[in-house]
C-alpha positions in Angstrom: -13.6 11.7 15.9 -10.2 11.5 14.3 -8.9 14.0 11.8 -8.6 11.6 8.9 -7.0 12.8 5.6 -8.2 11.2 2.3 -6.0 11.6 -0.7 -8.0 11.3 -3.9 -7.3 13.0 -7.4 -9.2 12.4 -10.5 -5.9 12.8 -12.3 -4.8 9.5 -11.1 -7.2 8.1 -13.4 -5.3 9.4 -16.4 -2.9 6.5 -16.0 -4.3 4.0 -18.6 -3.6 0.4 -18.9 -5.4 -0.7 -21.9 -8.1 -3.2 -22.6 -8.7 -6.2 -20.4 -6.2 -5.1 -17.6 -7.5 -5.3 -14.2 -5.8 -2.3 -12.8 -8.3 0.1 -14.3 -9.2 3.8 -13.6 -12.8 2.7 -12.3 -11.2 1.4 -9.2 -10.8 4.9 -7.9 -14.1 6.1 -9.2 -15.6 3.0 -7.1 -13.8 3.8 -4.0 -14.7 7.6 -4.1 -18.4 6.7 -4.7 -18.4 4.3 -1.7 -16.9 7.0 0.5 -19.2 9.8 -0.7 -22.5 7.7 -0.8 -21.9 6.8 3.0 -21.7 10.4 3.6 -18.1 10.3 4.9 -16.7 13.1 2.7 -17.6 16.1 5.0 -16.0 14.1 7.9 -12.6 13.9 5.9 -9.7 16.2 5.3 -9.4 16.0 1.5 -6.3 16.3 -0.5 -5.2 16.2 -4.1 -2.0 14.8 -5.5 1.2 17.0 -6.1 4.3 16.0 -7.9 7.1 14.5 -5.7 10.5 16.1 -5.7 12.9 13.6 -7.4 15.2 13.5 -4.2 12.5 11.4 -2.4 12.3 9.0 -5.3 15.8 8.5 -5.5 16.1 7.3 -1.9 14.5 4.1 -3.1 14.9 3.8 -6.9 18.0 4.0 -9.1 18.4 7.2 -11.0 19.0 5.1 -14.2 15.7 3.4 -13.6 13.8 6.6 -13.1 15.2 8.1 -16.3 14.3 4.7 -18.2 10.8 5.0 -17.0 10.4 8.4 -17.9 11.8 8.1 -21.3 9.4 5.0 -21.9 6.5 7.2 -21.3 7.8 10.1 -23.4 8.4 7.6 -26.3 4.8 6.3 -26.2 5.6 2.8 -25.1 2.5 0.8 -23.8 4.5 -1.8 -21.8 7.5 -1.2 -19.4 9.7 -4.1 -18.0 6.9 -6.6 -17.8 3.7 -7.3 -19.7 1.8 -6.6 -16.5 3.0 -3.3 -16.7 0.6 -1.5 -19.1 1.0 2.2 -19.3 0.4 5.3 -21.3 2.2 8.7 -22.0 0.9 10.0 -18.6 2.1 7.1 -16.5 5.3 8.6 -15.2 3.5 12.0 -14.3 0.9 10.2 -12.7 3.2 8.1 -10.7 5.0 11.3 -9.4 1.7 12.7 -8.5 1.0 9.7 -6.4 4.0 9.8 -4.6 4.0 13.5 -3.8 0.5 13.4 -2.7 1.4 10.6 -0.2 4.4 12.4 1.2 2.2 15.6 1.7 -0.2 13.5 3.6 2.5 11.9 5.6 3.9 15.4 6.6 0.6 16.5 7.6 0.2 13.5 9.9 3.7 14.2 11.3 3.0 17.8 12.1 -0.2 17.0 13.8 -2.7 18.2 11.2 -4.0 14.7 10.8 -4.3 11.9 13.0 -4.3 9.2 10.2 -5.2 8.9 6.4 -6.3 6.9 3.6 -4.3 7.5 0.2 -6.4 6.4 -2.8 -3.8 6.4 -5.5 -2.7 4.9 -8.8 -0.6 3.2 -9.8 0.1 0.8 -6.8 3.5 0.2 -5.7 4.6 -2.7 -3.4 5.9 -4.9 -6.3 8.1 -2.2 -7.6 11.7 -3.0 -7.0 14.7 -0.6 -6.9 15.2 -0.8 -10.6 12.4 -2.9 -12.1 8.7 -2.5 -12.4 6.6 -5.3 -11.6 3.1 -6.2 -11.1 1.3 -3.0 -12.2 3.8 -1.1 -9.9 6.4 1.7 -11.0 7.4 3.5 -8.0 7.3 1.8 -4.5 4.9 4.4 -2.9 5.1 2.8 0.6 8.8 2.4 0.5 9.2 6.0 -0.6 7.0 7.1 2.3 9.1 5.2 4.7 12.4 6.7 3.6 10.6 10.0 3.8 9.6 9.6 7.5 13.2 8.5 8.4 15.0 11.4 6.3 12.7 14.2 6.7 11.1 13.8 10.2 13.8 11.6 11.9 11.6 8.5 12.5 13.7 5.7 13.7 11.2 2.7 13.5 8.8 2.5 10.6 6.4 -0.5 10.7 4.6 -1.6 7.4 1.8 -3.9 7.2 0.9 -5.2 3.9 -2.5 -7.1 3.6 -2.6 -7.2 -0.2 -3.3 -10.8 -1.3 0.0 -10.6 -3.4 3.4 -10.5 -1.3 5.0 -7.1 -1.7 8.3 -8.4 -3.0 9.6 -4.9 -3.8 9.0 -3.6 -0.4 10.6 -6.6 1.3 13.6 -6.5 -0.8 14.1 -2.8 -0.3 14.2 -3.1 3.6 15.4 -6.8 4.0 18.8 -5.8 5.3 17.4 -2.8 7.4 16.6 -3.1 11.1 14.8 0.3 11.1 11.8 -0.7 9.0 9.6 -3.7 10.0 7.9 -5.3 7.1 5.1 -7.7 7.7 2.9 -9.4 5.0 -0.1 -11.6 4.9 -0.8 -13.0 1.6 -2.0 -16.0 -0.5 0.8 -18.7 -1.1 1.5 -21.1 -2.8 -0.9 -21.7 -5.7 -0.8 -19.4 -8.6 -0.3 -16.3 -6.3 2.0 -13.6 -7.8 4.9 -13.2 -7.3 5.9 -16.3 -5.6 7.9 -14.6 -2.8 7.1 -14.2 0.8 7.6 -17.6 2.3 7.9 -17.9 6.2 11.7 -18.4 6.1 12.2 -15.0 4.4 12.7 -13.0 7.4 15.5 -10.4 6.5 19.3 -10.7 6.2 22.3 -9.2 7.7 21.4 -6.4 10.1 17.9 -6.7 9.0 17.4 -10.4 10.0 14.2 -10.6 12.2 12.7 -7.4 10.8 10.8 -9.2 8.1 7.7 -11.4 8.9 5.6 -13.2 6.4 2.3 -15.1 6.8 1.6 -17.1 4.0 -2.0 -18.1 3.8 -3.1 -21.4 1.8 -5.6 -20.8 -1.1 -9.3 -21.0 0.0 -8.6 -20.0 3.5 -10.5 -16.9 5.1 -11.3 -15.0 8.1 -10.2 -17.4 10.7 -7.0 -18.1 9.2 -6.1 -14.4 8.8 -7.1 -13.8 12.4 -4.9 -16.6 13.6 -1.9 -15.5 11.7 -2.2 -11.8 12.6 -2.5 -12.6 16.2 0.4 -15.1 16.1 2.8 -13.1 13.9 1.9 -9.5 13.6 0.7 -8.5 17.1 3.9 -9.9 19.0 6.3 -8.6 16.3 5.1 -4.9 16.7 4.7 -5.4 20.5 8.5 -5.9 20.4 9.5 -3.4 17.5 7.1 -0.6 18.6 6.9 1.3 15.3 6.8 5.0 15.6 4.6 5.1 12.5 2.6 2.6 10.7 2.4 2.6 7.0 -0.3 0.2 5.5 -0.2 -1.3 2.1 -4.0 -1.8 1.7 -4.9 -4.4 -1.1 -8.4 -5.4 -1.1 -7.9 -8.3 -3.4 -8.1 -11.1 -0.9 -11.9 -10.5 -0.8 -13.9 -13.6 -1.7 -15.6 -11.8 -4.6 -12.3 -10.6 -6.1 -11.2 -12.9 -9.1 -7.4 -11.9 -8.8 -6.9 -14.8 -6.1 -8.4 -17.7 -4.6 -9.0 -16.3 -1.0 -12.3 -16.5 1.1 -11.8 -13.1 3.1 -15.0 -11.4 3.8 -15.9 -7.6 4.1 -16.1 -8.0 8.0 -12.6 -9.9 7.7 -11.1 -6.9 6.1 -12.5 -4.6 8.7 -11.2 -6.9 11.5 -7.7 -6.6 10.0 -7.9 -2.8 9.9 -9.1 -2.5 13.3 -6.2 -4.3 14.7 -3.8 -2.2 12.9 -5.3 1.1 14.3 -5.2 -0.6 17.8 -1.4 -1.2 17.1 -1.3 2.5 16.2 -2.8 3.7 19.2 -0.5 1.4 21.5 2.8 2.3 19.7 2.6 5.1 17.1 0.5 7.9 18.7 -2.3 6.7 16.2 -0.2 7.6 13.3 -1.6 5.1 10.7 -1.2 6.0 6.9 -2.9 3.7 4.5 -1.9 3.5 1.0 -3.8 1.7 -1.7 -2.4 -1.3 -3.5 -4.7 -4.0 -5.1 -8.4 -4.8 -5.1 -10.2 -5.4 -8.2 -13.7 -6.2 -7.6 -15.6 -3.2 -8.7 -18.5 -4.4 -6.9 -17.0 -4.6 -3.5 -14.5 -1.7 -3.6 -17.1 0.9 -2.5 -18.1 -0.9 0.8 -14.5 -2.0 1.5 -13.2 1.6 1.1 -16.1 3.1 3.2 -15.5 0.6 6.0 -11.7 1.3 5.9 -12.2 5.0 6.1 -14.9 4.5 8.9 -12.4 2.6 11.0 -9.8 5.4 10.7 -12.3 7.9 11.5 -13.2 6.2 14.6 -10.1 4.8 15.9 
């Protein structure tokens, strides 16, 4: 059995998004409940959040953006940059707490204390751009983790797999000219899928050309299409790139019961995806797979999806 870390902190629920917003604190409560009721907590190494040092945030985000975000929270604003980004006075502090917890877990994987990990954090991150908040996201958690791996641990090839139903525009844009980070995303497109980026021809630029790969999935498709595209696009890409560490933007909103999109991915389909990712981790990354929560808004399905996700990490 693997030494699997589980980052969870009740303080992450202090980030309040107001009435009728889908990214609610109960998402984390459901995830924790699913893992606890399955009897998995004693098998996990548990961690709480800790505030990130600003030097790591600044590897990804402009200093002026960080100050603007902090000031907006201090002044009591409830919206930041976009109507999608509802927040409260605690949001900046909780965002730092999320990033800091992730970096702590990443460091423990790198020093061998953990084999892999699941970071159940809020707010999510993959839509956050260098200087702009988008899509419920303020700091790009997975991008900061990648830069931390490079700058603190000397990792030369970071692989990112993003299976949230929405394309991670922020993560792609941050790394699109960087050949040391391979960004792969499978997501709904076109239809009403947010944010409208992530088409097949978006494959990086300049020195990063060829280190971005998108697998758009038409609305209404499900397990078979996801399996086909991952086998066609992700597996050969990572076979060539050979990532030393794999970071996962784990969004569960492509589930058939999630109203955030129009996909037909089943619970078993999510398990298949994660099993393939941990197989890639064993092949190329010494099993070092660090999964970070993004979307997933079906409070009915999140408990079982999180439970299965963690079981796969434990048994990888």
